[in-house]
DOVEX-180578 format. One record per residue: x, y, z of N, C-alpha, C in turn; residue in three letters; residue number from 1. Coordinates in Angstrom, 2 decimals. Layout:
! DOVEX-180578
[rec [X,Y,Z],[X,Y,Z],[X,Y,Z],"ALA",NUM]
...
//
This chain:
! DOVEX-180578
[rec [-4.41,-15.20,6.07],[-3.77,-13.95,6.66],[-4.46,-12.67,6.21],"MET",1]
[rec [-4.63,-12.22,5.20],[-5.32,-11.01,4.58],[-6.69,-11.14,4.22],"PHE",2]
[rec [-7.36,-10.50,4.39],[-8.91,-10.71,3.71],[-8.83,-10.68,2.23],"THR",3]
[rec [-10.07,-11.28,1.74],[-10.06,-11.28,0.27],[-9.98,-10.23,-0.43],"ALA",4]
[rec [-10.72,-8.94,0.02],[-10.46,-7.63,-0.25],[-9.16,-7.28,-0.51],"ALA",5]
[rec [-8.56,-7.49,0.95],[-7.05,-6.77,0.73],[-6.13,-7.53,-0.03],"GLU",6]
[rec [-6.27,-8.97,-0.36],[-5.63,-9.72,-1.44],[-5.98,-9.30,-2.79],"GLN",7]
[rec [-7.05,-8.93,-3.15],[-7.46,-8.16,-4.38],[-6.91,-6.82,-4.72],"ARG",8]
[rec [-7.00,-6.10,-3.51],[-6.41,-4.66,-3.65],[-5.04,-4.73,-3.83],"TYR",9]
[rec [-4.28,-5.58,-3.07],[-2.95,-5.64,-3.33],[-2.47,-6.24,-4.78],"ILE",10]
[rec [-2.95,-7.18,-5.19],[-2.79,-7.59,-6.51],[-3.20,-6.36,-7.46],"ARG",11]
[rec [-4.25,-5.75,-7.43],[-4.46,-4.82,-8.31],[-3.58,-3.51,-8.27],"ARG",12]
[rec [-3.33,-3.22,-7.00],[-2.18,-2.01,-6.84],[-1.14,-2.19,-7.39],"SER",13]
[rec [-0.28,-3.72,-7.18],[0.71,-3.89,-8.06],[0.73,-3.76,-9.34],"LEU",14]
[rec [-0.26,-4.27,-10.10],[-0.49,-4.09,-11.53],[-0.88,-2.59,-11.85],"ASP",15]
[rec [-1.25,-1.59,-10.88],[-1.67,-0.31,-11.32],[-0.49,0.47,-11.29],"VAL",16]
[rec [0.61,-0.01,-10.50],[2.04,0.51,-10.27],[2.76,0.17,-11.67],"ALA",17]
[rec [2.42,-1.15,-12.13],[3.17,-1.54,-13.33],[2.65,-1.05,-14.67],"GLU",18]
[rec [1.23,-0.89,-14.78],[0.49,-0.65,-15.92],[-0.10,0.63,-16.15],"LEU",19]
[rec [-0.21,1.14,-15.16],[-0.91,2.37,-14.83],[-2.41,2.25,-15.11],"GLY",20]
[rec [-3.04,3.16,-15.79],[-4.47,3.03,-15.89],[-4.90,2.08,-16.67],"ALA",21]
[rec [-4.01,1.25,-17.54],[-4.33,0.14,-18.34],[-4.85,-0.93,-17.39],"ASP",22]
[rec [-4.38,-1.13,-16.11],[-4.88,-2.21,-15.38],[-6.20,-2.27,-15.17],"ALA",23]
[rec [-6.99,-1.14,-15.37],[-8.47,-1.07,-15.35],[-9.05,-2.11,-16.16],"ALA",24]
[rec [-8.44,-2.60,-17.48],[-9.12,-3.41,-18.16],[-9.13,-4.88,-17.48],"GLU",25]
[rec [-8.20,-5.14,-16.78],[-8.20,-6.29,-15.90],[-8.91,-6.41,-14.83],"GLN",26]
[rec [-8.97,-5.30,-13.90],[-9.52,-5.13,-12.61],[-10.77,-4.29,-12.50],"TRP",27]
[rec [-11.17,-3.50,-13.40],[-12.40,-2.86,-13.22],[-13.70,-3.81,-13.47],"ALA",28]
[rec [-14.59,-3.51,-12.49],[-15.82,-4.34,-12.33],[-16.99,-3.57,-12.83],"ARG",29]
[rec [-16.61,-2.30,-13.15],[-17.59,-1.12,-13.51],[-16.97,0.22,-13.55],"GLY",30]
[rec [-17.91,1.00,-13.63],[-17.24,2.25,-14.16],[-16.63,3.18,-12.84],"ILE",31]
[rec [-17.38,2.76,-11.81],[-16.82,3.39,-10.73],[-15.51,3.18,-10.39],"ILE",32]
[rec [-15.24,1.66,-10.36],[-13.99,0.97,-9.89],[-12.81,1.41,-11.14],"GLU",33]
[rec [-13.28,1.45,-12.33],[-12.65,1.93,-13.49],[-11.96,3.33,-13.19],"ALA",34]
[rec [-12.76,4.21,-12.79],[-12.24,5.62,-12.29],[-11.49,5.82,-11.08],"ALA",35]
[rec [-11.78,4.85,-10.13],[-10.89,4.80,-9.13],[-9.36,4.40,-9.26],"ASN",36]
[rec [-9.25,3.19,-10.45],[-7.96,2.77,-10.73],[-7.14,3.93,-11.52],"ILE",37]
[rec [-8.06,4.64,-12.39],[-7.43,6.00,-12.99],[-6.87,6.80,-11.81],"GLY",38]
[rec [-7.54,7.03,-10.87],[-6.95,7.97,-9.77],[-5.86,7.38,-9.16],"GLU",39]
[rec [-6.03,5.97,-8.99],[-4.78,5.19,-8.35],[-3.47,5.31,-9.20],"GLN",40]
[rec [-3.96,5.24,-10.41],[-2.70,5.31,-11.32],[-1.95,6.67,-11.37],"ALA",41]
[rec [-2.81,7.86,-11.25],[-2.26,9.03,-11.18],[-1.56,9.41,-9.87],"LYS",42]
[rec [-2.19,8.82,-8.98],[-1.54,8.91,-7.38],[-0.14,8.19,-7.46],"SER",43]
[rec [-0.04,6.84,-8.16],[0.99,6.03,-8.15],[2.17,6.70,-8.91],"TYR",44]
[rec [1.82,7.63,-9.71],[2.88,8.36,-10.46],[3.95,8.83,-9.82],"GLY",45]
[rec [3.92,9.05,-8.47],[4.92,9.40,-7.58],[5.71,8.41,-7.02],"ALA",46]
[rec [5.62,7.11,-7.24],[6.08,6.04,-6.81],[7.59,6.03,-7.20],"ILE",47]
[rec [8.13,6.34,-8.48],[9.45,6.47,-8.98],[10.24,7.46,-8.00],"ALA",48]
[rec [9.49,8.69,-7.93],[10.25,9.71,-7.14],[10.42,9.27,-5.84],"ALA",49]
[rec [9.53,8.70,-5.17],[9.80,8.39,-3.77],[10.91,7.22,-3.68],"VAL",50]
[rec [10.87,6.16,-4.61],[11.96,5.12,-4.45],[13.28,5.87,-4.83],"ARG",51]
[rec [13.45,6.85,-5.77],[14.88,7.44,-5.75],[15.25,8.25,-4.39],"SER",52]
[rec [14.27,8.82,-3.85],[14.75,9.37,-2.47],[14.93,8.42,-1.37],"LEU",53]
[rec [14.35,7.16,-1.55],[14.61,6.31,-0.66],[16.02,5.77,-0.58],"LEU",54]
[rec [16.35,5.53,-1.71],[17.86,5.14,-2.33],[18.95,6.09,-1.65],"LEU",55]
[rec [18.66,7.39,-1.16],[19.77,8.08,-0.60],[19.84,7.92,1.02],"THR",56]
[rec [20.90,8.26,1.62],[20.99,8.14,3.18],[20.38,9.49,3.68],"ASP",57]
[rec [19.08,9.19,4.10],[18.28,10.36,4.53],[18.63,10.81,5.95],"LEU",58]
[rec [18.78,11.85,6.26],[18.89,12.28,7.66],[17.33,12.69,8.25],"GLU",59]
[rec [17.34,13.26,9.69],[16.13,13.56,10.12],[15.68,14.73,9.36],"PRO",60]
[rec [16.42,15.75,9.11],[15.98,16.74,8.37],[15.62,16.60,6.86],"ASP",61]
[rec [15.91,15.49,6.25],[15.52,15.22,4.90],[13.89,14.66,4.85],"ASP",62]
[rec [13.24,14.56,6.10],[11.95,13.99,6.20],[10.76,14.59,5.43],"THR",63]
[rec [10.95,15.86,5.26],[10.11,16.66,4.37],[10.00,16.43,2.99],"SER",64]
[rec [10.93,15.59,2.56],[10.93,15.00,1.06],[10.24,13.90,0.81],"THR",65]
[rec [10.64,12.86,1.97],[9.94,11.64,1.56],[8.65,11.53,2.27],"VAL",66]
[rec [8.44,12.02,3.43],[7.24,11.66,4.07],[6.04,12.21,3.64],"LEU",67]
[rec [5.88,13.47,3.20],[4.77,13.87,2.51],[4.14,13.07,1.42],"PRO",68]
[rec [5.19,12.63,0.49],[4.60,11.76,-0.83],[4.19,10.53,-0.17],"ALA",69]
[rec [4.91,9.86,0.93],[4.35,8.49,1.23],[2.88,8.62,1.86],"LEU",70]
[rec [3.10,9.72,2.74],[1.45,10.31,3.36],[0.29,9.97,2.22],"ILE",71]
[rec [0.62,10.85,1.19],[-0.26,11.07,-0.02],[-0.59,9.59,-0.47],"ARG",72]
[rec [0.13,8.94,-0.83],[0.05,7.63,-1.40],[-0.72,6.77,-0.26],"LEU",73]
[rec [-0.15,6.70,0.95],[-0.94,6.07,1.92],[-2.22,6.31,2.13],"SER",74]
[rec [-2.49,7.73,2.23],[-3.82,8.24,2.25],[-4.75,7.60,1.24],"ALA",75]
[rec [-4.42,7.52,0.17],[-5.09,7.11,-1.15],[-5.64,5.69,-0.92],"PHE",76]
[rec [-4.48,4.97,-0.73],[-4.80,3.63,-0.26],[-5.85,3.23,0.90],"ASP",77]
[rec [-5.56,3.82,2.01],[-6.18,3.54,3.18],[-7.57,3.99,3.04],"LEU",78]
[rec [-7.87,5.02,2.24],[-9.26,5.54,2.59],[-10.26,4.92,1.65],"GLN",79]
[rec [-9.70,3.90,0.52],[-10.33,3.16,-0.09],[-11.19,2.03,0.87],"ASN",80]
[rec [-10.60,1.97,1.99],[-10.98,0.91,2.82],[-10.75,-0.73,2.76],"GLY",81]
[rec [-10.03,-0.78,1.59],[-9.67,-2.23,1.21],[-8.45,-2.70,2.03],"LYS",82]
[rec [-7.70,-1.94,2.42],[-6.46,-2.26,3.59],[-6.94,-2.05,4.67],"LEU",83]
[rec [-7.10,-2.98,5.58],[-7.53,-2.80,7.15],[-6.75,-3.21,8.10],"THR",84]
[rec [-5.36,-3.23,7.58],[-4.47,-3.69,8.66],[-3.24,-3.09,8.30],"SER",85]
[rec [-2.10,-2.89,9.27],[-0.79,-2.52,9.04],[0.03,-3.70,8.31],"PHE",86]
[rec [-0.24,-4.69,8.43],[0.23,-5.94,7.63],[0.06,-6.08,6.21],"ALA",87]
[rec [-1.35,-5.62,5.81],[-1.68,-5.59,4.60],[-0.91,-4.61,3.78],"ALA",88]
[rec [-1.11,-3.14,4.43],[-0.29,-2.09,4.04],[1.25,-2.45,3.95],"TYR",89]
[rec [1.87,-3.03,4.75],[3.29,-3.17,4.77],[3.59,-4.23,3.71],"ARG",90]
[rec [2.80,-5.25,3.32],[2.97,-6.06,2.46],[2.92,-5.29,1.15],"PHE",91]
[rec [2.11,-4.60,0.80],[1.95,-3.85,-0.36],[3.11,-2.95,-0.50],"LEU",92]
[rec [3.35,-2.19,0.35],[4.10,-0.94,0.18],[5.64,-1.63,0.25],"TYR",93]
[rec [6.16,-2.75,0.55],[7.28,-3.28,0.56],[7.53,-3.66,-0.89],"GLU",94]
[rec [6.32,-4.06,-1.57],[6.54,-4.41,-3.03],[6.62,-3.35,-3.89],"ARG",95]
[rec [5.85,-2.14,-3.40],[6.00,-1.25,-4.34],[7.35,-0.32,-4.34],"LEU",96]
[rec [7.96,-0.11,-3.07],[9.23,0.61,-2.87],[10.19,-0.13,-2.61],"PHE",97]
[rec [10.20,-1.36,-2.12],[11.44,-2.18,-1.94],[11.66,-2.14,-0.20],"GLY",98]
[rec [12.80,-2.69,0.12],[13.09,-2.79,1.50],[13.59,-1.40,2.08],"ALA",99]
[rec [14.04,-0.39,1.10],[14.47,0.79,1.74],[13.10,1.70,2.63],"ALA",100]
[rec [11.97,1.15,2.19],[11.14,1.72,2.70],[10.65,1.37,4.25],"VAL",101]
[rec [10.92,0.43,4.63],[10.42,-0.24,5.92],[10.69,0.83,7.11],"ARG",102]
[rec [11.95,1.42,7.24],[11.79,2.33,8.40],[10.81,3.74,8.49],"PRO",103]
[rec [10.22,3.79,7.16],[9.09,4.96,7.07],[7.94,4.43,7.03],"TRP",104]
[rec [7.58,3.37,6.88],[6.24,2.54,6.87],[5.24,3.04,7.74],"LEU",105]
[rec [5.65,2.89,9.35],[5.14,3.02,10.20],[4.51,4.65,10.49],"LEU",106]
[rec [5.50,5.67,10.09],[5.24,7.13,10.23],[4.24,7.27,8.96],"SER",107]
[rec [4.38,6.85,7.93],[3.32,6.99,6.58],[2.01,6.53,7.23],"GLY",108]
[rec [1.98,5.12,7.50],[0.80,4.48,7.77],[0.16,5.52,9.00],"PHE",109]
[rec [0.67,5.47,9.96],[-0.07,6.29,11.16],[-0.36,7.73,10.57],"THR",110]
[rec [0.46,8.55,10.03],[0.00,9.89,9.72],[-1.21,9.75,8.78],"ALA",111]
[rec [-1.20,8.81,7.70],[-2.29,8.86,6.76],[-3.57,8.14,7.63],"ALA",112]
[rec [-3.50,7.31,8.42],[-4.81,6.97,9.07],[-5.37,7.73,10.05],"ALA",113]
[rec [-4.61,9.05,10.29],[-5.05,9.91,10.99],[-5.89,11.05,10.44],"MET",114]
[rec [-5.86,11.08,9.19],[-6.11,12.06,8.29],[-7.64,12.21,8.33],"LEU",115]
[rec [-8.24,13.34,8.02],[-9.87,13.43,8.00],[-10.50,12.61,7.04],"PRO",116]
[rec [-9.71,12.33,6.10],[-10.30,11.48,4.99],[-10.72,10.09,5.29],"CYS",117]
[rec [-10.04,9.51,6.29],[-10.10,8.18,6.80],[-11.26,8.05,7.73],"ILE",118]
[rec [-12.22,7.28,7.42],[-13.52,7.22,8.33],[-13.07,6.81,9.93],"HIS",119]
[rec [-13.58,7.37,10.80],[-13.22,7.16,12.09],[-13.24,5.55,12.40],"PRO",120]
[rec [-14.12,4.71,11.98],[-14.22,3.43,12.27],[-13.27,2.58,11.60],"GLU",121]
[rec [-12.88,2.93,10.36],[-11.56,2.45,9.62],[-10.27,2.78,10.57],"LEU",122]
[rec [-10.20,4.17,10.73],[-9.06,4.60,11.64],[-8.73,3.86,12.73],"ARG",123]
[rec [-9.84,3.53,13.56],[-9.77,2.81,14.62],[-9.17,1.50,14.34],"ALA",124]
[rec [-9.79,0.64,13.19],[-9.31,-0.69,13.03],[-8.00,-0.61,12.45],"GLU",125]
[rec [-7.63,0.37,11.81],[-6.08,0.53,11.37],[-5.33,0.62,12.18],"LEU",126]
[rec [-5.39,1.45,13.32],[-4.39,1.66,14.54],[-4.38,0.55,15.30],"LEU",127]
[rec [-5.70,-0.21,15.41],[-5.77,-1.41,16.30],[-4.65,-2.57,15.86],"ARG",128]
[rec [-4.76,-2.47,14.36],[-3.90,-3.61,13.94],[-2.21,-3.54,14.13],"SER",129]
[rec [-2.00,-2.44,14.82],[-0.29,-2.35,15.08],[-0.13,-3.13,16.20],"LEU",130]
[rec [0.98,-3.97,16.31],[1.57,-4.64,17.25],[2.53,-3.90,17.89],"SER",131]
[rec [2.94,-4.48,19.09],[4.37,-3.67,19.86],[5.09,-3.92,18.86],"ASP",132]
[rec [5.67,-4.94,18.35],[6.66,-5.55,17.38],[6.65,-4.16,16.23],"THR",133]
[rec [5.57,-3.94,15.77],[5.36,-2.77,14.49],[5.79,-1.50,15.09],"ASP",134]
[rec [5.61,-1.25,16.46],[5.66,0.14,16.84],[7.03,0.23,17.20],"ILE",135]
[rec [7.83,-0.81,17.92],[9.20,-0.73,18.07],[9.82,-0.51,16.95],"ARG",136]
[rec [9.57,-0.93,15.90],[10.13,-1.20,14.77],[11.85,-1.42,14.42],"GLY",137]
[rec [12.22,-2.16,15.52],[13.69,-2.08,15.49],[14.09,-3.32,14.83],"ALA",138]
[rec [15.40,-3.06,14.18],[16.12,-3.73,13.39],[15.46,-4.29,11.95],"GLY",139]
[rec [15.04,-3.34,11.19],[14.50,-3.45,9.68],[15.43,-4.11,8.96],"TRP",140]
[rec [15.14,-5.23,8.31],[15.82,-5.67,7.38],[16.12,-4.89,6.25],"SER",141]
[rec [17.27,-5.10,5.49],[17.70,-4.67,4.21],[17.44,-5.67,3.15],"SER",142]
[rec [16.88,-6.74,3.26],[16.56,-7.82,2.31],[15.43,-7.50,1.52],"ARG",143]
[rec [15.42,-7.53,0.19],[14.30,-7.24,-0.51],[13.27,-8.28,-0.61],"GLU",144]
[rec [12.06,-8.23,-0.74],[11.22,-9.07,-0.66],[11.29,-9.99,-2.04],"THR",145]
[rec [10.95,-11.25,-1.73],[11.04,-12.23,-3.12],[9.60,-12.74,-3.43],"LYS",146]
[rec [8.68,-12.85,-2.46],[7.38,-13.39,-2.75],[6.45,-11.91,-3.56],"PHE",147]
[rec [5.89,-12.20,-4.63],[5.11,-11.19,-5.28],[4.06,-12.12,-5.76],"VAL",148]
[rec [2.63,-11.76,-5.18],[1.59,-12.43,-5.55],[1.07,-12.35,-7.05],"PRO",149]
[rec [0.52,-13.32,-7.79],[0.32,-13.41,-9.20],[-1.08,-13.62,-9.23],"LYS",150]
[rec [-1.74,-13.18,-10.47],[-3.07,-13.53,-10.57],[-3.49,-14.78,-10.61],"TRP",151]
[rec [-4.41,-15.30,-10.11],[-4.98,-16.58,-10.25],[-6.39,-16.72,-10.63],"ILE",152]
[rec [-6.70,-17.41,-11.59],[-8.10,-17.62,-11.82],[-8.99,-18.36,-10.99],"GLU",153]
[rec [-10.07,-17.90,-10.70],[-10.77,-18.69,-9.87],[-11.19,-20.04,-10.41],"LYS",154]
[rec [-11.19,-21.16,-9.46],[-11.31,-22.37,-9.95],[-12.71,-22.82,-9.66],"VAL",155]
[rec [-13.34,-23.33,-10.40],[-14.84,-23.84,-10.03],[-14.69,-24.71,-9.18],"PRO",156]
[rec [-15.61,-24.82,-8.33],[-15.96,-25.86,-7.25],[-16.64,-26.77,-7.58],"VAL",157]
[rec [-15.93,-28.13,-7.47],[-16.74,-29.30,-8.18],[-17.20,-30.35,-6.63],"SER",158]
[rec [-18.27,-31.00,-6.99],[-18.95,-31.84,-6.09],[-18.79,-33.19,-6.45],"VAL",159]
[rec [-18.33,-33.94,-5.49],[-18.11,-35.43,-5.87],[-19.29,-36.31,-5.57],"PHE",160]
//
């Protein structure tokens, strides 16, 4: 369902959210990726604050607290070009923030995708990935996600 790059980025991001910059030891394949992981860890420092805001009953007037932080985080993740669909973004963000983020995902995703830091071709791909069901967004489940991907070592291919 997700590309190999999306799968790797999702797993890496979950580790960065948990371990911070220390995740670079496992995930960085070079100095540039290590620096990117450090920036991601800095950006992900806002996750706890967003989670706490999502636990309150927000009214439309309260969007000025949740949405800017969610857009900043989303822009960071989308501009890397590893998440190329709403489905991959949603999978990651439901695990980063829990079920309470679901009503906010479409707003955060589309606002971030439209920012100038997102390459126009990537922007078009991201927006095309939205389905009618995603756009309607009716009936968000409040049930928490259960599946969290784990690191799986590469298995050598054997020839019989």
